[in-house]
C-alpha positions in Angstrom: 0.3 0.0 0.0 3.2 2.7 0.6 4.4 1.6 -3.1 1.0 2.4 -4.2 0.5 5.6 -2.3 4.2 6.4 -3.3 3.7 5.8 -7.0 0.4 7.6 -6.8 2.3 11.1 -5.0 4.8 11.4 -8.0 2.7 10.5 -10.9 -1.5 11.9 -9.8 -0.8 16.3 -9.4 1.5 16.0 -13.2 -1.3 14.3 -14.5 -4.0 16.1 -12.9 -2.6 19.5 -14.4 -2.4 17.6 -17.9 -5.8 16.4 -18.3 -6.9 19.7 -17.0 -5.1 22.1 -19.4 -7.0 19.3 -22.1 -10.4 19.9 -20.8 -9.7 23.9 -19.9 -11.7 24.7 -23.2 -14.8 22.1 -22.8 -14.9 23.3 -19.2 -15.1 26.9 -20.7 -17.9 26.0 -22.7 -19.8 23.9 -20.5 -19.9 27.1 -17.5 -20.9 29.4 -20.9 -23.7 27.3 -21.3 -24.8 27.7 -17.7 -24.0 31.0 -17.2 -26.6 32.0 -20.2 -29.5 29.2 -18.7 -29.2 30.4 -15.2 -29.1 34.2 -16.8 -32.0 33.6 -18.9 -34.2 31.9 -16.3 -33.0 33.2 -13.3 -35.6 33.6 -9.9 -37.5 36.5 -9.7 -38.0 38.2 -6.5 -41.3 40.0 -6.6 -43.5 39.3 -3.8 -40.6 37.1 -2.5 -39.5 37.0 1.6 -35.9 37.1 2.0 -34.3 37.2 5.4 -31.3 39.3 5.6 -28.9 38.9 8.9 -26.8 41.7 9.7 -28.5 43.9 7.5 -27.8 46.8 10.1 -24.4 48.0 7.6 -21.7 46.6 5.3 -22.7 44.5 3.0 -25.9 43.3 4.6 -26.8 47.0 4.4 -26.5 46.7 0.4 -27.6 43.3 0.1 -31.0 44.7 1.3 -31.2 47.3 -1.9 -30.3 44.9 -4.4 -33.5 42.4 -2.7 -35.7 46.0 -2.7 -35.2 46.5 -6.3 -36.4 43.3 -7.2 -39.2 44.2 -5.4 -38.9 41.6 -2.7 -40.5 41.7 0.5 -37.4 41.8 3.1 -36.6 41.2 7.2 -34.1 42.9 7.4 -32.3 41.6 11.1 -30.0 43.3 13.3 -28.8 44.4 17.0 -29.1 48.1 15.8 -32.7 49.1 15.4 -32.2 52.4 14.7 -30.3 51.8 11.9 -32.4 49.3 10.5 -35.5 52.0 10.7 -33.4 53.8 8.4 -32.1 51.2 6.1 -36.0 50.0 6.0 -36.8 53.4 4.5 -34.2 53.5 1.9 -35.2 49.5 0.5 -39.0 50.8 0.4 -38.2 54.0 -1.7 -36.1 51.4 -4.5 -38.6 49.1 -4.7 -39.1 46.9 -1.9 -42.8 45.6 -0.7 -43.0 45.9 2.4 -40.6 45.9 4.8 -39.9 44.0 8.2 -37.5 45.1 10.8 -36.1 43.4 14.0 -33.6 44.2 16.4 -32.0 40.3 17.7 -28.9 38.5 18.4 -28.2 36.0 15.4 -26.1 34.6 17.8 -28.3 33.2 20.0 -30.8 30.7 19.0 -33.9 31.9 20.9 -33.5 35.1 19.2 -33.1 33.2 15.7 -36.2 31.4 15.9 -38.3 34.4 17.1 -37.3 36.3 13.7 -37.8 33.3 12.0 -41.3 32.4 13.5 -42.7 36.3 12.9 -41.8 36.1 9.5 -43.7 33.0 8.7 -46.7 34.5 11.0 -46.3 37.3 9.2 -45.3 36.6 5.3 -45.8 32.7 5.6 -43.0 31.7 3.6 -39.3 32.1 3.8 -37.8 32.1 -0.2 -33.8 33.5 0.7 -32.0 33.5 4.0 -28.8 35.5 3.4 -26.3 35.4 6.5 -24.0 38.6 5.9 -22.9 38.6 9.3 -18.7 38.9 10.3 -16.7 39.9 12.8 -13.2 40.6 12.3 -9.9 41.6 13.9 -5.8 42.4 13.5 -4.1 41.7 16.1 -1.4 38.8 16.7 -2.8 35.6 17.9 0.4 35.8 20.9 -0.8 39.3 21.6 -4.2 38.6 23.3 -4.5 39.2 26.9 -6.7 36.4 27.6 -9.4 33.2 25.7 -12.0 36.1 26.5 -12.3 37.6 22.5 -11.5 34.1 21.0 -15.6 32.5 21.0 -16.6 35.9 20.5 -15.0 36.0 16.8 -15.9 32.0 16.7 -19.9 32.4 17.7 -20.5 35.8 15.4 -18.3 34.1 12.3 -19.6 30.7 12.9 -22.5 30.3 15.0 -24.0 33.2 13.8 -24.7 31.9 10.2 -25.8 28.1 11.6 -28.2 29.0 14.0 -30.3 30.7 11.7 -29.7 28.6 9.2 -30.6 25.6 11.5 -34.1 27.3 12.3 -35.3 28.2 8.6 -34.3 25.3 6.8 -37.7 23.8 7.5 -39.0 26.7 5.4 -37.0 27.2 3.2 -37.9 23.9 2.0 -41.3 24.3 1.8 -40.7 26.7 -0.7 -37.5 25.6 -2.5 -35.3 28.8 -1.1 -31.8 29.4 -0.7 -29.1 30.4 1.4 -26.7 33.2 0.9 -23.6 33.1 2.8 -21.1 35.8 3.8 -17.4 34.2 3.2 -13.9 35.3 2.8 -11.2 34.0 0.8 -9.2 34.4 3.7 -10.4 30.6 4.7 -8.1 29.6 2.4 -5.9 32.7 1.4 -3.6 32.9 4.9 -2.9 36.5 6.1 -1.3 37.2 9.4 -3.0 38.9 12.4 -6.2 37.0 11.0 -6.0 33.5 12.5 -9.2 33.2 14.6 -11.2 34.7 11.6 -9.7 33.0 9.0 -10.3 29.6 11.4 -14.1 30.4 11.8 -14.8 31.5 7.8 -13.1 28.3 6.8 -15.1 25.7 10.0 -18.0 28.4 7.7 -17.3 27.7 4.3 -16.9 23.4 4.8 -20.2 23.4 7.4 -22.2 24.7 4.1 -20.2 22.2 1.2 -21.6 19.3 3.8 -24.6 20.6 3.7 -25.4 20.6 0.1 -24.9 17.0 -0.3 -27.0 16.4 2.7 -30.1 19.2 1.2 -29.6 17.8 -2.7 -31.6 19.9 -4.6 -34.7 21.0 -2.2 -33.1 24.1 -1.2 -29.7 26.1 -2.9 -27.0 27.5 -1.3 -24.6 30.2 -2.7 -21.7 30.5 -1.0 -19.7 34.3 -1.4 -16.4 34.6 -1.2 -14.7 38.1 -0.6 -11.6 40.2 -1.4 -10.9 43.5 0.7 -13.9 45.1 1.1 -14.6 48.4 1.7 -17.0 47.9 4.5 -18.0 49.4 8.4 -16.0 46.2 9.0 -12.6 47.5 7.4 -13.0 51.0 7.9 -12.0 50.1 12.0 -15.2 50.1 13.7 -17.6 47.4 14.3 -21.2 47.3 16.5 -20.6 44.8 19.1 -23.4 46.3 21.6 -25.3 49.1 22.0 -22.6 51.9 23.0 -19.9 50.1 23.0 -17.2 50.1 19.2 -14.6 47.6 19.3 -12.3 48.9 16.5 -10.6 45.5 15.0 -10.0 46.5 11.3 -8.3 49.8 11.3 -5.3 49.2 9.9 -3.5 46.2 8.0 0.1 45.2 7.1 -1.0 44.8 3.3 -3.2 47.6 2.3 -4.7 45.7 -0.1 -7.1 47.5 -1.8 -10.9 45.9 -3.4 -13.5 46.4 -5.9 -17.1 48.6 -3.6 -19.1 46.9 -1.1 -22.1 47.7 -3.8 -20.6 45.6 -6.7 -20.4 42.7 -4.5 -23.8 42.8 -2.9 -25.3 43.2 -7.0 -22.6 40.0 -7.7 -24.3 38.4 -4.7 -28.1 39.0 -5.4 -27.5 38.3 -8.6 -26.2 35.0 -8.4 -28.5 33.5 -5.7 -31.4 34.7 -8.3 -29.5 32.7 -11.1 -29.3 29.6 -8.4 -25.2 30.1 -8.6 -23.3 27.7 -5.8 -20.3 30.3 -5.7 -19.9 34.1 -6.6 -16.2 35.5 -6.0 -15.4 38.6 -5.8 -12.7 39.7 -7.2 -12.4 36.2 -9.3 -8.6 36.6 -9.9 -8.1 35.2 -6.4 -8.1 31.7 -7.4 -5.2 30.9 -9.1 -3.3 30.8 -5.8 -5.5 28.0 -5.0 -3.3 26.5 -7.7 -0.4 27.0 -6.0 -2.0 26.3 -2.7 -2.4 22.5 -3.7 0.4 21.9 -6.1 3.4 24.3 -4.7 2.5 25.7 -1.3 6.5 26.7 -0.4 6.0 28.9 -3.4 3.1 30.4 -2.2 4.5 31.3 1.1 7.2 32.5 0.5 5.5 34.4 -1.8 3.2 36.0 1.4 6.1 36.2 3.5 7.8 38.3 0.9 5.1 40.4 0.4 4.1 41.0 4.0 8.0 41.4 5.1 7.5 43.8 8.1 11.4 46.1 7.8 9.5 48.4 10.5 8.0 48.5 14.0 5.2 45.6 14.8 2.1 48.2 15.3 -1.3 45.8 16.0 -4.6 47.4 16.1 -5.6 45.7 19.1 -9.3 44.2 20.9 -11.6 46.7 21.9 -9.0 49.7 21.8 -9.1 52.7 19.5 -4.9 52.8 19.3 -2.0 51.2 18.3 0.2 49.3 20.4 4.0 50.7 20.5 7.0 48.6 18.5 7.1 45.0 19.5 7.8 44.4 22.5 7.2 41.1 23.9 3.8 39.8 23.7 2.6 38.6 27.0 3.5 42.4 27.7 1.2 43.8 25.4 -2.1 43.6 27.6 -3.4 47.1 28.5 -6.9 48.0 26.9 -8.7 50.1 27.7 -11.9 47.8 27.2 -12.1 44.2 29.1 -15.0 42.1 28.6 -17.0 41.0 31.3 -18.2 37.4 31.6 -21.5 37.6 29.6 -20.4 37.6 26.3 -20.6 40.6 23.5 -20.9 43.3 26.5 -17.7 45.3 26.4 -16.9 47.0 29.9 -14.6 50.4 30.4 -12.1 49.7 33.0 -12.5 51.9 36.0 -9.1 52.7 37.8 
């Protein structure tokens, strides 16, 4: 058996590349045919019911506007009810037939059951569930003062998508609905200072990839992955509790540039209505997958070169609005104007 595996290790990778090269024209033609078919026979969202979580800003807000232009009935879910009111008004002006706003925490199963049940009671159906909640960070793993923030990141980025899906799935089956997921290219493309975020997104994508096989054709799943998107999260503030701002992504060492969030939202909704399985923005990131599989060392060397830090090491730390000082030993980086209480998702100022 060891001999067989050794031979396959040598033969399969180059043979696969050769086969892929010869099959590329045929695959391109098939993809083009699928695109034409899905474009001609896309799903009309008029009078359909769409639940959008994380709709109070960024990608979720723009997705709400795109569905509104398609005359859908919207259920906007987020913690910031005051933000949802303004977004709901904008959605109505863009063409939404009806807009329901609900303040809820998607990492609490009871809250998820509440907004799904109220949607069913009012509209009688659910056609699309769009999960856009996301929380990033830009701290080095070893610089975290304690582990209290770790489950917060996993809860929001993973369970905040799984719980609404679990609750809404029986109703989505009734109308052959669709789940739309906001993922990130960082689930497979590693970047420094994003270890926990990348891990949560990887778990999220693999969960939905497995769920596809379980659901078969009863419920569709669209996985959307993005590169660098200019949202509220990337501009340095993310609201996790009324009155408390956490500044997570106020700087990156790699100042990458990406397309506007509006374009990404438009592609997501268009792809969901056409029934596509994957939406990628921008799509050129996929080339790194080939290197990841067949030449991982080349990819690692490239990123080490691009991300080389020749100057001081500065970190945007959890719960702070300032950068820390120059590269002292990691365990000394414990200062923060906020501390986490035992109740998740609440920040409390320290009192001296």
